[in-house]
N, CA and C of each residue as an Amber inpcrd file, in Angstrom:
protein
   177
 265.7180000  49.1340000  32.2730000 266.3470000  49.4140000  33.5480000
 267.1900000  48.2080000  33.9630000 268.3390000  48.4550000  34.5090000
 269.2360000  47.3970000  34.9660000 268.8030000  46.8730000  36.3310000
 269.2930000  45.7050000  36.6820000 269.0370000  45.1500000  38.0090000
 269.6720000  46.0480000  39.0630000 269.1220000  45.9840000  40.2880000
 269.6850000  46.7960000  41.3680000 269.4480000  46.1200000  42.7050000
 270.3380000  46.4090000  43.6420000 270.1740000  45.9640000  45.0170000
 269.4130000  47.0400000  45.7770000 268.4930000  46.6120000  46.6110000
 267.7820000  47.5220000  47.5120000 268.1560000  47.1560000  48.9450000
 268.5790000  48.1310000  49.7070000 268.9080000  47.9520000  51.1170000
 267.7800000  48.5910000  51.9110000 267.2370000  47.8640000  52.8910000
 266.1050000  48.3940000  53.6490000 266.0940000  47.8150000  55.0560000
 265.2900000  48.4150000  55.9310000 265.0690000  47.8920000  57.2790000
 263.7370000  47.1510000  57.2800000 263.7420000  45.9670000  57.8950000
 262.5070000  45.2030000  57.9900000 261.6890000  45.6730000  59.1950000
 260.5740000  45.0280000  59.4340000 259.6820000  45.4570000  60.5250000
 260.3010000  45.2710000  61.9080000 261.3200000  44.4170000  61.9990000
 262.0160000  44.2070000  63.2790000 263.1930000  45.1640000  63.4460000
 263.3980000  46.0410000  62.4590000 264.4840000  47.0060000  62.5390000
 265.8320000  46.4690000  62.0830000 265.8380000  45.2720000  61.4950000
 267.0800000  44.6760000  60.9790000 267.2790000  45.1180000  59.5280000
 268.5260000  45.0600000  59.0870000 268.8640000  45.4560000  57.7180000
 268.7850000  44.2440000  56.7970000 268.1820000  44.4300000  55.6530000
 268.0740000  43.3770000  54.6610000 268.3410000  43.9600000  53.2840000
 268.6230000  43.0680000  52.3400000 268.7530000  43.5090000  50.9580000
 268.0330000  42.5360000  50.0430000 267.6700000  43.0380000  48.9020000
 267.1030000  42.2020000  47.8540000 267.6530000  42.6920000  46.5270000
 267.7130000  41.7940000  45.5830000 268.1560000  42.1130000  44.2290000
 266.9330000  42.0880000  43.3350000 266.7020000  43.1850000  42.6430000
 265.5500000  43.2790000  41.7570000 266.0090000  43.3380000  40.3100000
 265.3070000  42.6000000  39.4720000 265.5630000  42.6350000  38.0300000
 265.0740000  43.9720000  37.4790000 265.4180000  44.2380000  36.2460000
 265.0210000  45.4810000  35.6000000 263.5200000  45.6910000  35.5590000
 262.7460000  44.5950000  35.5800000 261.2840000  44.7010000  35.5540000
 260.6750000  44.8340000  36.9450000 261.5310000  44.9260000  37.9790000
 261.0530000  45.1070000  39.3490000 260.8390000  43.8170000  40.1200000
 261.0030000  42.6720000  39.4710000 260.8110000  41.3890000  40.1330000
 261.9890000  41.0860000  41.0580000 261.6850000  40.6210000  42.2700000
 262.7320000  40.2370000  43.2160000 263.3060000  38.8990000  42.7480000
 264.6260000  38.8700000  42.5250000 265.2580000  37.6460000  42.0480000
 266.2080000  37.0370000  43.0810000 266.5190000  37.7540000  44.1270000
 267.3330000  37.2290000  45.2240000 267.1010000  38.0970000  46.4520000
 267.2720000  37.4730000  47.6270000 267.0790000  38.2240000  48.8690000
 268.0320000  37.7010000  49.9170000 268.6330000  38.6030000  50.6620000
 269.5110000  38.2350000  51.7580000 268.6970000  37.9900000  53.0170000
 269.3770000  37.6890000  54.0960000 268.7100000  37.4930000  55.3870000
 268.8580000  38.7550000  56.2290000 268.3450000  38.7300000  57.4310000
 268.3830000  39.8930000  58.3160000 269.7780000  40.0660000  58.9150000
 270.2800000  41.2810000  58.8630000 271.5900000  41.6390000  59.4250000
 271.3890000  42.6340000  60.5600000 272.2600000  42.5720000  61.5380000
 272.1800000  43.4830000  62.6810000 272.5980000  44.9070000  62.3200000
 273.5310000  45.0370000  61.3670000 274.0330000  46.3740000  61.0390000
 273.9560000  46.6370000  59.5400000 273.9450000  47.8980000  59.2100000
 273.9480000  48.3240000  57.8060000 275.2180000  47.8500000  57.1180000
 276.3400000  47.9770000  57.8010000 277.6140000  47.5530000  57.2400000
 277.6400000  46.0710000  56.8970000 277.0630000  45.2460000  57.7600000
 277.0240000  43.8110000  57.5060000 276.1610000  43.5040000  56.2860000
 275.0550000  44.2140000  56.1420000 274.1940000  44.0230000  54.9650000
 274.9220000  44.4510000  53.6970000 275.6540000  45.5600000  53.7670000
 276.4270000  46.0000000  52.6030000 277.5200000  44.9930000  52.2600000
 278.1180000  44.3760000  53.2840000 279.0970000  43.3160000  53.0450000
 278.4370000  42.1260000  52.3450000 277.2060000  41.8240000  52.7170000
 276.4530000  40.7500000  52.0730000 276.2210000  41.0450000  50.5970000
 275.8530000  42.2790000  50.2930000 275.6660000  42.6920000  48.8960000
 276.9740000  42.5420000  48.1320000 278.0550000  43.0060000  48.7180000
 279.3600000  42.9250000  48.0590000 279.7510000  41.4690000  47.8020000
 279.4440000  40.6000000  48.7430000 279.7560000  39.1870000  48.5810000
 278.9800000  38.5850000  47.4100000 277.7120000  38.9000000  47.3090000
 276.9060000  38.4090000  46.1820000 277.4730000  38.9290000  44.8710000
 277.8160000  40.1960000  44.8350000 278.3720000  40.7870000  43.6190000
 279.6890000  40.1090000  43.2240000 280.4790000  39.7470000  44.2150000
 281.7930000  39.1460000  43.9540000 281.6860000  37.6960000  43.4990000
 280.8510000  36.9090000  44.1700000 280.8400000  35.4730000  43.9290000
 279.7860000  34.9960000  42.9330000 278.7250000  35.7410000  42.7160000
 277.6750000  35.2960000  41.8020000 278.1690000  35.0540000  40.3750000
 279.0490000  35.9060000  39.8390000 279.4790000  35.6650000  38.4560000
 280.2430000  34.3560000  38.2480000 280.8180000  33.8060000  39.3070000
 281.6040000  32.5820000  39.1550000 280.9460000  31.3860000  39.8470000
 279.7640000  31.5780000  40.4190000 279.0890000  30.5020000  41.1360000
 278.5560000  29.4570000  40.1670000 278.6840000  28.2050000  40.5520000
 278.1270000  27.1090000  39.7700000 276.6890000  26.8730000  40.1590000
 276.0830000  25.8740000  39.5540000 274.7100000  25.4950000  39.8610000
 274.7090000  24.0940000  40.4490000 274.0460000  23.9200000  41.5800000
 273.9090000  22.6280000  42.2270000 272.4410000  22.2240000  42.1010000
 272.1030000  21.5530000  41.0220000 270.7140000  21.1560000  40.7530000
 270.3610000  19.9500000  41.6000000 269.5420000  20.1520000  42.6190000
 269.1880000  19.0800000  43.5460000 267.7900000  18.5470000  43.3020000
 267.3130000  18.6750000  42.0670000 265.9730000  18.1680000  41.7540000
 265.9740000  16.6870000  41.4960000
């Protein structure tokens, strides 16, 4: 199974998303958004910028 984004409402009624790997493990999570549209914009942003994002190793 391929990775997928899940869009859901949290217990406070805010919209959130998480990215799950093919094995069901959560590998990324967004923050709480006031609207569904804003959460979808967040997903789109991750999809757009993740492939070209660098790594900032602060260890």
